[in-house]
C-alpha positions in Angstrom: 0.3 -50.9 -77.2 4.1 -50.1 -76.1 5.1 -50.4 -72.7 4.0 -47.4 -70.5 1.2 -46.9 -73.1 -1.2 -44.0 -72.5 -4.1 -46.2 -74.0 -6.6 -47.0 -71.1 -5.6 -44.1 -68.9 -7.3 -40.8 -68.3 -6.1 -38.0 -70.6 -7.6 -34.3 -70.2 -9.3 -33.3 -73.7 -7.3 -31.3 -76.0 -10.4 -29.4 -77.6 -11.7 -28.1 -74.5 -9.6 -25.0 -73.9 -10.8 -23.7 -77.3 -14.2 -23.9 -76.5 -13.9 -23.0 -72.9 -12.3 -19.6 -73.9 -15.0 -18.6 -76.4 -12.8 -19.2 -79.4 -15.1 -21.8 -81.2 -15.6 -21.4 -84.8 -19.6 -22.3 -85.0 -21.4 -21.5 -88.4 -22.8 -18.4 -86.5 -19.4 -16.9 -85.4 -17.7 -17.3 -88.8 -16.2 -14.1 -90.1 -17.7 -13.9 -93.6 -17.2 -10.4 -95.0 -20.2 -8.8 -96.5 -22.5 -11.7 -95.3 -26.1 -11.3 -95.5 -28.7 -12.9 -93.1 -31.4 -15.5 -94.2 -34.8 -15.8 -92.5 -37.7 -18.0 -93.1 -41.6 -17.4 -93.3 -42.9 -20.6 -92.0 -46.4 -21.9 -92.2 -48.8 -21.6 -89.2 -51.0 -24.4 -90.5 -50.5 -28.1 -89.9 -52.1 -28.9 -93.3 -53.3 -26.2 -96.2 -53.2 -25.5 -99.8 -51.3 -22.6 -100.9 -53.6 -20.4 -102.8 -51.3 -17.3 -103.4 -47.9 -16.0 -102.1 -47.3 -12.2 -102.6 -43.7 -11.3 -101.9 -44.0 -7.5 -103.2 -44.2 -5.7 -99.9 -40.9 -7.7 -98.4 -39.0 -7.0 -101.5 -39.4 -3.5 -101.0 -38.5 -3.2 -97.3 -35.2 -1.8 -96.2 -32.2 -3.9 -96.5 -33.8 -6.8 -98.5 -31.7 -8.4 -101.2 -33.6 -11.5 -102.4 -36.8 -13.4 -101.7 -37.5 -16.6 -102.7 -40.6 -18.9 -103.1 -40.9 -22.4 -104.1 -41.9 -21.0 -107.5 -38.8 -18.8 -107.8 -36.2 -21.2 -106.1 -36.4 -23.5 -109.1 -35.2 -26.7 -107.1 -37.2 -30.1 -107.4 -38.4 -31.9 -104.4 -35.9 -33.8 -102.4 -36.5 -37.5 -101.5 -35.8 -38.1 -97.9 -33.4 -40.7 -96.5 -35.0 -44.3 -97.3 -38.0 -42.5 -99.0 -39.5 -45.0 -101.6 -42.4 -42.9 -103.0 -41.5 -39.9 -105.2 -44.7 -38.1 -104.6 -43.6 -37.9 -101.1 -40.5 -36.1 -101.7 -40.2 -32.5 -100.1 -39.9 -29.1 -101.9 -37.3 -27.2 -100.0 -39.9 -24.1 -100.0 -43.4 -25.3 -100.1 -45.2 -25.0 -103.2 -48.6 -26.3 -103.4 -49.2 -27.1 -99.9 -48.1 -26.9 -96.4 -47.8 -30.1 -94.1 -46.6 -29.2 -90.8 -46.6 -26.3 -88.6 -43.1 -24.8 -89.3 -42.7 -25.6 -92.9 -40.8 -23.3 -94.8 -42.6 -21.3 -97.2 -40.6 -18.4 -98.3 -37.0 -17.1 -97.6 -35.9 -13.5 -97.2 -32.2 -12.3 -97.7 -31.3 -9.3 -96.1 -28.6 -7.0 -94.6 -29.3 -7.8 -91.0 -31.0 -10.8 -89.3 -33.5 -8.3 -87.9 -34.4 -7.0 -91.3 -34.6 -10.3 -92.7 -37.0 -11.2 -90.0 -39.2 -8.2 -90.7 -39.4 -8.7 -94.1 -40.2 -12.3 -93.9 -43.3 -11.5 -91.7 -44.2 -9.3 -94.6 -44.6 -11.9 -97.2 -48.5 -12.5 -97.4 -49.8 -16.0 -98.1 -53.2 -16.9 -98.5 -53.9 -20.8 -97.5 -56.8 -22.7 -97.8 -56.7 -25.1 -94.5 -57.2 -28.8 -95.1 -57.8 -31.5 -92.5 -54.9 -32.3 -90.4 -53.9 -36.1 -89.6 -52.0 -35.7 -86.3 -52.3 -39.1 -84.7 -50.6 -42.0 -86.4 -53.4 -44.2 -85.5 -55.7 -41.9 -87.3 -53.3 -41.9 -90.3 -53.9 -45.5 -90.6 -57.6 -45.1 -91.1 -59.0 -46.0 -94.7 -60.8 -42.5 -94.9 -57.8 -40.5 -93.5 -57.1 -37.2 -95.3 -54.1 -37.8 -97.5 -51.1 -35.8 -97.2 -49.9 -36.6 -100.5 -52.7 -36.4 -103.4 -52.3 -39.5 -105.4 -50.8 -42.1 -103.0 -53.3 -44.9 -101.7 -52.7 -44.3 -98.1 -50.5 -42.5 -95.7 -48.4 -45.6 -95.2 -44.9 -44.9 -95.8 -43.6 -48.4 -95.1 -45.1 -51.5 -93.9 -43.1 -54.6 -93.0 -45.6 -56.9 -91.4 -48.0 -59.9 -91.9 -50.9 -61.9 -90.5 -50.2 -63.2 -87.0 -50.3 -66.8 -86.4 -53.3 -68.1 -84.0 -51.2 -70.7 -82.5 -48.0 -68.6 -81.8 -48.3 -68.9 -78.0 -49.7 -72.4 -77.8 -46.4 -73.5 -75.8 -46.6 -70.6 -73.7 -49.1 -71.1 -70.5 -48.5 -67.5 -69.5 -48.8 -64.5 -71.9 -47.9 -61.0 -70.7 -48.9 -58.2 -72.9 -48.2 -54.3 -72.8 -49.1 -51.4 -75.1 -46.2 -48.8 -74.7 -45.8 -45.2 -76.1 -42.2 -44.2 -77.0 -43.0 -40.5 -77.0 -41.9 -38.0 -79.7 -38.5 -36.2 -78.8 -36.8 -33.0 -79.5 -32.9 -33.7 -80.2 -32.3 -30.3 -78.6 -28.6 -29.7 -79.5 -27.0 -26.8 -77.7 -26.5 -25.1 -81.2 -29.4 -25.2 -83.4 -29.4 -26.0 -87.2 -27.4 -23.7 -89.0 -25.7 -23.2 -92.7 -23.9 -20.7 -94.5 -22.9 -20.3 -98.3 -20.6 -18.1 -100.2 -19.2 -18.0 -103.7 -15.7 -19.5 -103.9 -13.2 -17.0 -105.2 -10.9 -19.9 -106.4 -13.5 -21.9 -108.4 -15.5 -20.6 -111.3 -19.2 -21.0 -110.3 -18.2 -22.8 -107.2 -19.5 -22.4 -103.6 -18.0 -22.7 -100.1 -20.6 -24.0 -97.8 -20.6 -24.4 -93.8 -23.2 -26.6 -92.0 -23.4 -27.5 -88.5 -23.8 -31.6 -89.6 -22.5 -34.8 -88.5 -21.6 -36.0 -92.0 -20.3 -33.1 -94.1 -19.0 -35.4 -96.9 -22.4 -37.2 -97.4 -24.1 -33.6 -97.2 -21.4 -32.5 -99.8 -22.3 -35.5 -102.3 -26.1 -35.1 -101.7 -26.2 -31.2 -102.2 -24.0 -31.0 -105.4 -26.0 -32.5 -107.9 -29.2 -30.7 -106.4 -27.5 -27.4 -107.3 -26.3 -28.4 -110.4 -22.5 -28.3 -109.7 -19.9 -30.9 -110.0 -18.4 -32.3 -106.8 -15.2 -30.4 -107.2 -17.0 -27.0 -107.3 -18.0 -27.1 -103.9 -16.1 -27.2 -100.7 -18.0 -27.8 -97.4 -16.8 -27.6 -93.9 -18.5 -28.4 -90.7 -16.6 -26.0 -88.3 -17.4 -26.4 -84.6 -20.7 -28.2 -84.1 -22.6 -27.9 -80.9 -24.1 -31.4 -80.8 -25.7 -33.3 -83.1 -27.5 -36.4 -81.4 -28.6 -38.0 -84.8 -30.6 -34.9 -85.9 -27.8 -33.1 -88.0 -27.7 -35.5 -90.7 -28.7 -35.2 -94.5 -29.9 -32.1 -96.5 -32.3 -29.9 -94.4 -34.6 -28.1 -96.8 -33.5 -24.7 -95.7 -30.0 -25.2 -96.8 -30.6 -25.2 -100.4 -32.3 -21.8 -100.8 -29.5 -20.4 -98.9 -27.0 -21.9 -101.4 -29.1 -20.5 -104.2 -29.3 -17.1 -102.8 -25.6 -17.3 -102.5 -25.2 -18.1 -106.0 -27.6 -15.3 -107.2 -26.2 -12.6 -105.3 -22.5 -13.5 -105.4 -22.4 -12.8 -102.0 -22.2 -15.0 -98.2 -25.5 -15.8 -96.8 -26.1 -17.3 -93.4 -28.8 -18.8 -91.4 -28.9 -19.9 -87.6 -32.3 -21.2 -86.6 -33.8 -19.6 -83.1 -34.7 -22.2 -80.5 -38.4 -22.0 -81.6 -37.6 -22.8 -85.1 -35.4 -25.6 -83.8 -38.6 -27.0 -81.9 -40.6 -27.4 -85.1 -37.9 -27.7 -88.0 -35.2 -29.8 -86.9 -36.2 -33.3 -87.3 -37.6 -35.0 -84.1 -37.0 -38.6 -82.7 -38.8 -41.9 -81.3 -42.5 -41.6 -81.8 -43.5 -45.0 -81.8 -46.3 -47.0 -80.3 -45.6 -50.4 -79.4 -47.7 -53.5 -78.9 -45.9 -56.4 -77.2 -46.8 -59.8 -76.0 -44.5 -62.3 -74.2 -45.1 -65.7 -73.9 -43.4 -67.8 -70.6 -43.1 -71.2 -69.2 -44.0 -71.7 -65.6 -40.3 -71.9 -65.0 -39.9 -68.1 -66.3 -38.4 -68.9 -69.3 -39.3 -66.9 -72.5 -41.0 -68.9 -75.2 -41.7 -66.4 -77.6 -42.4 -62.6 -78.4 -44.8 -60.8 -80.6 -44.4 -57.2 -81.7 -46.3 -54.6 -83.5 -44.9 -51.1 -83.8 -46.9 -48.0 -85.4 -43.9 -45.4 -86.3 -44.8 -41.7 -87.0 -42.6 -40.2 -89.6 -44.1 -36.9 -89.4 -44.9 -35.0 -92.6 -42.2 -36.1 -95.1 -41.3 -39.8 -94.8 -37.5 -40.2 -94.6 -35.4 -41.7 -92.1 -38.3 -42.1 -89.8 -39.7 -44.5 -92.0 -37.2 -47.2 -91.6 -36.2 -46.9 -88.0 -39.0 -49.4 -86.8 -38.3 -52.1 -89.3 -34.5 -51.4 -89.0 -32.6 -50.8 -85.8 -35.6 -51.4 -83.6 -36.3 -54.7 -85.3 -32.8 -55.6 -85.3 -32.5 -55.2 -81.6 -35.8 -56.5 -80.8 -34.2 -59.8 -79.2 -32.2 -57.8 -76.9 -30.0 -59.9 -74.4 -32.5 -62.6 -74.4 -32.9 -66.2 -75.7 -36.1 -66.0 -77.2 -36.9 -69.0 -79.1 -39.0 -67.1 -81.7 -39.9 -63.7 -82.6 -42.9 -62.4 -84.7 -42.2 -58.7 -85.5 -43.8 -56.1 -87.7 -44.1 -52.4 -88.2 -46.1 -49.8 -90.1 -44.7 -46.1 -90.4 -47.4 -43.6 -91.5 -46.9 -39.8 -92.4 -48.6 -37.3 -90.4 -49.0 -33.5 -90.2 -46.2 -33.1 -87.9 -42.4 -32.0 -87.9 -40.6 -34.7 -89.8 -39.3 -37.6 -87.7 -35.6 -38.9 -88.0 -32.9 -40.0 -85.7 -32.3 -39.2 -82.1 -29.5 -40.5 -79.9 -29.9 -44.2 -80.4 -32.1 -44.1 -83.5 -34.5 -46.7 -83.1 -32.2 -48.8 -80.7 -33.5 -47.2 -77.3 -37.3 -47.9 -78.4 -36.5 -51.7 -78.9 -34.7 -51.8 -75.3 -37.7 -49.9 -74.0 -40.6 -52.3 -74.8 -38.3 -55.4 -74.1 -37.7 -53.8 -70.5 -41.0 -52.8 -69.9 -42.5 -56.4 -70.3 -40.0 -58.2 -68.7 -40.7 -56.1 -65.6 -44.2 -56.5 -66.1 -44.0 -60.4 -66.5 -41.6 -60.5 -63.0 -44.8 -59.0 -61.2 -47.0 -61.6 -63.1 -44.6 -64.4 -62.4 -44.0 -63.4 -58.7 -40.1 -63.4 -59.9 -37.5 -60.9 -58.8 -36.8 -58.8 -62.0 -33.0 -59.4 -61.8 -33.7 -63.0 -61.3 -35.9 -63.2 -64.3 -33.2 -61.5 -66.6 -30.7 -63.9 -65.5 -32.6 -66.9 -66.4 -33.1 -65.8 -69.7 -29.6 -64.3 -70.8 -28.1 -65.6 -73.9 -25.3 -67.8 -72.6 -21.8 -66.3 -72.3 -20.3 -69.4 -74.6 -23.0 -68.6 -77.4 -21.1 -65.7 -79.2 -20.8 -65.0 -81.8 -24.5 -65.4 -81.6 -27.0 -65.3 -84.6 -30.2 -63.9 -83.4 -33.8 -64.2 -84.5 -33.7 -60.9 -86.2 -31.0 -61.4 -88.6 -27.9 -59.8 -86.8 -24.9 -61.6 -85.4 -23.6 -60.2 -81.8 -20.0 -60.1 -81.8 -19.2 -60.8 -77.9 -21.2 -60.6 -74.7 -21.4 -61.7 -71.4 -24.8 -60.2 -70.2 -24.5 -61.3 -66.6 -21.5 -59.4 -65.4 -22.5 -55.9 -65.8 -26.0 -56.7 -64.2 -24.2 -58.3 -61.1 -21.7 -55.6 -60.9 -24.9 -53.0 -61.2 -26.6 -55.1 -58.3 -23.5 -54.9 -56.1 -22.7 -51.2 -56.6 -26.4 -50.5 -55.9 -26.7 -52.5 -52.7 -29.8 -54.2 -54.5 -30.9 -56.4 -51.4 -30.8 -53.7 -49.1 -33.0 -51.4 -51.3 -35.5 -54.3 -51.7 -35.4 -54.5 -47.8 -36.1 -50.7 -47.5 -38.9 -50.7 -50.3 -40.5 -53.6 -48.2 -40.5 -51.8 -44.9 -42.0 -48.6 -46.6 -44.8 -50.6 -48.1 -45.4 -52.3 -44.9 -45.6 -49.2 -43.0 -47.9 -47.6 -45.7 -45.6 -44.6 -46.2 -46.8 -42.0 -48.4 -43.1 -41.8 -50.2 -42.5 -44.9 -51.8 -39.2 -46.4 -53.0 -38.6 -47.8 -56.8 -36.1 -49.6 -58.3 -35.9 -50.0 -61.7 -33.8 -52.5 -63.6 -32.6 -52.5 -67.4 -30.2 -54.6 -69.4 -29.6 -54.0 -72.8 -27.5 -54.7 -76.0 -27.2 -52.1 -79.1 -25.7 -51.9 -82.3 -22.8 -49.7 -83.3 -21.1 -49.0 -86.5 -24.1 -50.9 -88.4 -24.4 -50.0 -91.8 -21.3 -47.8 -92.1 -18.3 -49.8 -91.2 -15.6 -48.4 -93.1 -13.7 -44.9 -92.7 -10.8 -42.9 -94.3 -8.0 -41.8 -92.1 -4.3 -40.5 -92.6 -1.2 -39.7 -90.5 1.3 -37.6 -91.9 4.9 -36.2 -90.2 5.3 -32.6 -90.5 8.6 -31.1 -91.4 8.9 -30.0 -87.6 8.6 -33.5 -86.5 5.0 -33.1 -85.2 2.3 -35.3 -86.9 -1.2 -34.4 -88.5 -4.2 -36.7 -88.3 -6.8 -36.7 -91.0 -10.0 -38.4 -90.6 -13.3 -38.9 -92.4 -15.4 -39.0 -89.0 -16.6 -35.8 -87.7 -16.7 -34.8 -83.8 -19.3 -32.7 -82.5 -18.4 -33.0 -78.7 -17.2 -36.7 -78.5 -13.4 -35.9 -78.1 -11.9 -37.2 -81.6 -9.3 -34.8 -81.3 -8.1 -36.3 -77.7 -8.7 -40.1 -78.7 -7.3 -40.2 -82.1 -4.1 -38.4 -80.9 -3.7 -40.6 -77.8 -3.6 -43.5 -80.6 -1.1 -41.7 -83.0 1.1 -40.7 -79.7 1.1 -44.2 -78.4 2.4 -45.5 -81.7 4.8 -43.0 -82.6 6.2 -41.3 -79.3 4.8 -37.9 -80.3 3.8 -35.8 -77.6 0.0 -35.1 -78.0 0.4 -31.3 -78.1 2.6 -31.8 -81.2 -0.4 -33.7 -83.0 -2.8 -31.6 -85.2 -6.2 -32.9 -86.0 -8.0 -32.3 -89.1 -11.6 -33.4 -89.8 -15.0 -32.2 -91.7 -13.4 -30.2 -94.4 -14.1 -31.6 -98.0 -11.3 -29.9 -99.3 -8.7 -31.2 -96.9 -10.2 -34.6 -96.2 -10.7 -36.6 -99.4 -13.6 -38.8 -98.0 -15.4 -39.7 -95.0 -18.7 -41.3 -93.8 -18.9 -38.9 -90.7 -20.2 -39.6 -87.0 -23.3 -41.6 -86.2 -24.4 -44.8 -84.8 -21.3 -44.5 -82.3 -18.7 -45.6 -84.9 -15.9 -43.2 -84.5 -13.5 -45.0 -82.3 -13.6 -48.6 -83.5 -13.9 -47.6 -87.3 -12.3 -44.2 -87.5 -9.9 -44.7 -84.7 -9.0 -48.1 -86.0 -8.2 -46.4 -89.6 -5.7 -43.9 -87.7 -4.1 -46.5 -85.6 -3.7 -48.7 -89.0 -2.2 -45.4 -90.7 0.1 -44.7 -87.4 1.3 -48.6 -87.8 2.0 -48.0 -91.4 4.0 -44.7 -90.6 6.0 -46.4 -88.2 6.9 -49.2 -90.3 7.9 -46.7 -92.8 10.0 -44.7 -90.2 11.9 -48.1 -89.3 12.8 -48.8 -92.8 14.1 -45.1 -93.2 15.9 -45.2 -89.9 17.6 -48.6 -90.8 18.8 -47.2 -93.9 20.3 -44.1 -92.5 21.9 -45.9 -89.5 22.9 -48.9 -91.6 21.2 -51.3 -89.4 18.5 -53.9 -89.9 14.8 -52.7 -90.0 14.2 -55.4 -87.1 16.8 -53.9 -84.9 15.1 -50.3 -85.0 13.1 -49.3 -82.1 11.0 -46.7 -80.8 13.0 -44.8 -77.9 11.5 -43.8 -74.8 12.1 -39.9 -75.9 10.0 -40.7 -79.0 13.1 -41.2 -81.5 13.9 -44.3 -83.7 17.1 -46.0 -83.1 19.1 -49.0 -83.0 18.3 -51.4 -80.3 21.3 -51.4 -77.5 22.8 -48.2 -79.0 21.4 -45.2 -77.1 23.4 -42.8 -78.9 22.2 -43.9 -82.3 18.8 -42.6 -83.0 16.7 -40.1 -85.4 14.1 -37.8 -84.4 10.9 -37.5 -86.4 12.0 -34.2 -88.0 15.2 -35.7 -89.3 13.4 -38.7 -91.0 10.7 -36.4 -92.4 13.4 -34.8 -94.3 14.9 -38.0 -95.4 11.5 -39.0 -96.7 11.4 -36.0 -98.8 14.8 -36.7 -100.3 14.8 -39.5 -102.8 18.8 -39.7 -102.6 18.4 -40.5 -99.0 15.2 -42.8 -99.0 15.7 -46.8 -100.0 13.7 -48.2 -102.5 10.4 -49.6 -101.4 10.4 -48.1 -97.8 6.6 -46.8 -98.0 5.5 -50.5 -97.9 2.2 -51.8 -98.5 -1.3 -51.3 -96.9 -2.3 -54.0 -94.3 -4.7 -56.7 -95.5 -8.0 -55.1 -93.8 -7.3 -51.5 -95.2 -7.5 -50.4 -98.9 -8.4 -47.3 -101.1 -5.9 -44.7 -100.6 -2.5 -43.7 -102.4 -0.2 -43.0 -99.5 0.8 -39.1 -99.3 4.0 -37.5 -100.2 6.8 -37.5 -97.7 6.6 -39.6 -94.4 2.8 -40.7 -93.8 0.0 -43.1 -94.6 -3.4 -42.8 -95.8 -6.0 -45.6 -96.0 -9.6 -46.9 -95.5 -10.3 -49.4 -92.9 -13.3 -51.6 -93.1 -14.4 -53.7 -89.9 -17.0 -55.2 -92.1 -19.4 -56.0 -89.5 -21.3 -54.3 -86.6 -20.3 -54.4 -83.0 -23.0 -55.0 -80.1 -22.2 -53.1 -76.6 -24.2 -54.0 -73.7 -24.8 -53.4 -70.1 -27.0 -53.0 -67.2 -28.8 -50.1 -65.6 -30.3 -49.4 -62.3 -32.5 -46.2 -61.3 -33.5 -45.5 -57.9 -36.6 -43.1 -57.0 -38.9 -41.9 -54.7 -42.5 -41.5 -55.6 -44.8 -39.4 -53.4 -48.3 -41.5 -53.8 -50.2 -38.3 -52.9 -49.1 -35.9 -55.5 -47.4 -38.1 -58.0 -43.8 -36.4 -57.8 -40.9 -38.3 -58.6 -37.5 -38.0 -56.8 -34.9 -39.1 -59.1 -32.4 -40.4 -56.3 -29.5 -42.8 -58.0 -28.6 -44.0 -61.4 -26.1 -46.8 -61.6 -24.7 -47.7 -64.9 -22.4 -50.6 -65.9 -21.6 -50.3 -69.5 -19.5 -52.7 -71.5 -18.1 -50.9 -74.7 -15.1 -53.3 -75.0 -11.6 -51.9 -74.4 -11.8 -48.4 -72.6 -9.0 -46.2 -74.4 -10.0 -42.9 -72.2 -11.8 -43.6 -69.2 -12.6 -39.8 -69.0 -14.1 -39.6 -72.3 -16.3 -42.8 -71.8 -17.5 -41.5 -68.7 -18.6 -38.3 -70.3 -20.4 -40.4 -72.8 -22.2 -42.3 -70.1 -23.3 -39.4 -68.2 -24.7 -37.5 -71.4 -26.5 -40.6 -72.4 -28.0 -41.2 -69.2 -29.2 -37.7 -69.0 -30.8 -37.9 -72.3 -32.4 -41.2 -71.2 -33.8 -40.0 -67.9 -35.2 -36.8 -69.6 -37.4 -39.0 -72.1 -38.6 -41.0 -69.2 -39.5 -38.1 -66.6 -39.9 -34.9 -68.5 -39.6 -34.7 -72.3 -42.4 -34.9 -75.0 -43.3 -33.2 -78.1 -47.1 -32.4 -78.0 -49.7 -31.1 -80.7 -53.1 -30.4 -80.4 -56.1 -31.8 -82.5 -55.3 -29.4 -85.5 -51.5 -30.1 -85.4 -50.3 -27.0 -83.6 -47.4 -27.7 -81.8 -47.9 -27.1 -77.8 -44.3 -27.6 -77.2 -42.6 -25.0 -79.2 -40.6 -23.1 -76.7 -38.4 -24.2 -73.5 -41.1 -22.8 -71.3 -43.4 -25.8 -72.5 -40.9 -28.5 -73.6 -39.5 -29.6 -70.4 -35.6 -30.0 -71.0 -33.8 -31.0 -67.7 -30.9 -29.5 -66.5 -28.2 -30.8 -64.4 -30.1 -29.9 -61.4 -32.8 -32.5 -62.0 -30.3 -35.3 -62.4 -28.7 -37.3 -59.4 -24.8 -37.8 -59.5 -24.5 -40.6 -61.9 -22.5 -43.7 -60.7 -20.8 -44.8 -63.9 -18.5 -47.8 -64.5 -18.0 -50.7 -67.0 -16.8 -54.4 -67.6 -14.8 -55.1 -70.5 -15.7 -57.8 -73.1 -13.5 -57.3 -76.1 -14.8 -57.1 -79.6 -13.1 -59.5 -82.1 -13.6 -57.1 -85.0 -11.2 -54.5 -84.5 -7.7 -54.5 -83.1 -8.5 -52.4 -80.1 -11.5 -54.5 -78.9 -13.5 -51.5 -78.9 -17.2 -50.9 -79.3 -19.2 -47.9 -79.4 -20.3 -45.8 -76.3 -22.0 -42.6 -77.5 -25.6 -44.1 -77.2 -25.4 -46.6 -75.0 -26.5 -44.4 -71.8 -29.4 -43.3 -73.3 -30.7 -47.0 -74.5 -29.9 -48.6 -70.8 -31.5 -45.4 -68.9 -34.7 -44.6 -70.1 -36.3 -48.3 -69.2 -34.4 -48.2 -65.9 -36.0 -44.9 -64.9 -39.7 -46.1 -66.3 -39.5 -49.1 -64.4 -38.2 -47.7 -61.1 -41.3 -45.4 -61.1 -43.7 -48.2 -62.0 -42.1 -50.3 -59.5 -42.6 -47.7 -56.7 -46.5 -48.0 -57.0 -46.8 -51.6 -58.5 -47.9 -52.7 -55.1 -50.7 -50.5 -55.4 -52.1 -52.2 -58.5 -50.2 -50.0 -61.0 -49.2 -51.9 -63.9 -47.8 -49.5 -66.4 -47.7 -45.7 -66.7 -46.4 -44.1 -70.2 -43.6 -41.8 -70.3 -42.9 -39.0 -69.6 -43.7 -40.0 -65.9 -45.2 -36.5 -65.2 -46.7 -36.0 -61.6 -50.0 -35.7 -63.4 -49.6 -39.0 -65.0 -48.3 -40.9 -61.8 -50.9 -39.5 -59.6 -53.8 -40.7 -62.0 -52.5 -44.0 -62.1 -52.1 -44.1 -58.4 -55.6 -42.9 -58.1 -57.0 -45.2 -60.5 -55.6 -48.1 -58.9 -56.6 -47.1 -55.3 -60.0 -46.8 -56.7 -60.0 -50.6 -58.0 -59.9 -49.4 -61.6 -56.4 -49.9 -62.6 -55.5 -47.8 -65.8 -55.1 -51.0 -68.7 -51.8 -51.9 -69.7 -53.0 -53.2 -73.1 -55.2 -52.4 -75.9 -55.4 -54.2 -79.2 -53.4 -52.8 -82.1 -55.0 -51.6 -85.3 -55.9 -54.5 -87.7 -53.4 -52.8 -90.4 -50.5 -53.9 -88.1 -51.3 -57.7 -88.7 -52.1 -57.4 -92.5 -49.6 -58.1 -95.2 -48.8 -55.1 -97.2 -50.8 -54.2 -100.1 -49.4 -54.9 -103.6 -47.8 -52.0 -105.2 -46.9 -50.6 -101.9 -43.6 -49.1 -100.7 -40.6 -50.7 -102.3 -37.9 -52.3 -100.0 -35.2 -50.1 -98.5 -31.8 -50.6 -97.1 -33.0 -51.0 -93.5 -29.3 -51.7 -92.1 -28.1 -48.3 -93.2 -30.5 -46.7 -90.8 -28.6 -48.0 -87.8 -25.5 -45.9 -88.9 -27.1 -42.6 -88.0 
């Protein structure tokens, strides 16, 4: 960081003017001459055998160019992420049976969207309804209907074993809680979207456009399925209107669209409706958690036993590995827990498939930890802030190896909690709460705490970047991450501008195009700045070293005497009139007669993998090798009307530690978005089904998606504990708010009515649920906070069950 550096300062986002002016290039906006529209016929049944599909009427309707079914598509079923059982692979279009309401059965391609939808509705399908398995507990039953004939059970992945009878023998106090981390919709502003067109420059090739977080990963997965070599496909992610973990992998709908473009020799496009989004885009969370935590009389944790039942939805994939992967990894949280017994079972149900949603398994761990800690605080009669302090991992213990097999890089967990308590005015809030309780007020005050740690850049620890100097003296960045709202253009341009002195408006940013960026692992797991940003930084440093050698040769000086001037040129120290601009240096780099031998230099030790580009520039792959672990503390303040159950969300204080803050504006934006997502789960959002598997929340009339009007003004700040894993000292921030906010809000609502005898209320904390809990407690029959977990969660996996999978990779989504 040079003197007067812009790093660490507020810099307005470069990418926003284009979007604010309506000049974005989302898939639905692309100008594709002659483009046809695709529409899908989706199953109205959660579980049914397909007896017959008749497409004859649809094929004769106006504008129809092609109708595809599973039989005419000719593509084998595709295994999901982490799937271990070939029988559970998903056909792109359903063949013998459908397994959830909304599964694609046929696709119609027509001249206009309306014609495609009309023709899709004319496809006749004869179904033979089958018994639907909707609740994950029901899916565990030995006699439960099988989603996949030939499999021994509906279990997708079991990582558990018998529980020791004497596990809590040294814990005189054991607190128990059964928690539901309900199913959520990712709800990006832009739904799923995909387009395909023949590539005029590549014989038999395709150009693809996808609303995806990981374009190179999708490119690599889709090419072999279509029978094409990787070089025959160019895949671009244009502007993407939010991903939140759901826009990863190969969606079933993508494949028939690509096939249609091949067969018709014309572009074909699909952009889902909001109702489609709510039944076909992968959903998140969907865990039932049984937690027992043992304490000594001094309030110190003695041990914890956890069992998690995860719902994968109809086709086991990423949803199968989140509970044994990141949820298990973060089960210890910020606390010194001497022993942990953790097990999980993932089961298939006749519901929309489950995948990642902002946090991808990590919020679920913090949710149960912070609820059990608040329940323990009540039982132990210890203030919840004090109970947390007593059990924090010591600051001098880092790097810290957890009981769950990960190593925290750095941490100082009391620091953000103390700051959050100060900002909140915690003692005054507690005094106000006691006054209301003493008066017997109808509207009670609740204060909820949450302290958390999360994993970022887990699994995918390397990334590609290149920085090149253009002939005009500007710079171009190419990077393998893929922005969909996070501000990568601004952040990465700040790094290059700081290193090279080139104004940010002269720096171009290229991403998400497999023809222009040779490789990349995309965006997920809050990895972009620490991995992709460091790759950009290292590339820029190498460019600066090259430029110093060039300038030294041209100015007849020693490289060590060459400095970057205040006006962004390279010159001899102490000789103001002797300096060269970047355009001059780029010209010299392109002229072998003017460039000295060996001026390009070598890649730094922590980088590898790329040949440097022609001219003045560098490309490399940076590998951090390990994950980083951001942390923080959140406090939510609510009012609860004990007569109606209505919750008033008054304040939210977030103190998040993501290491060095490169741009406070972008970090604050990520904090705000994360808190809104977390509070939305706590108070409003839930995907629900009836007993037959029919979705009850398939529109925004039924799925309560909060807006800014339902949120208070967030009070966000941070502490700084540098990561030793990258030169910037940064950690991820994109999902931290979500992880910290949900339990803080839930704890606040329960805290408001805890004096009445309420021990727990499951999310979402609707007025009805809160009112029922208060009514039961006042009647002397409080709702139980515990029920025994099903026996299979305490049994060793059966022989011949699902094979082991790479659980760490799940934390990268």
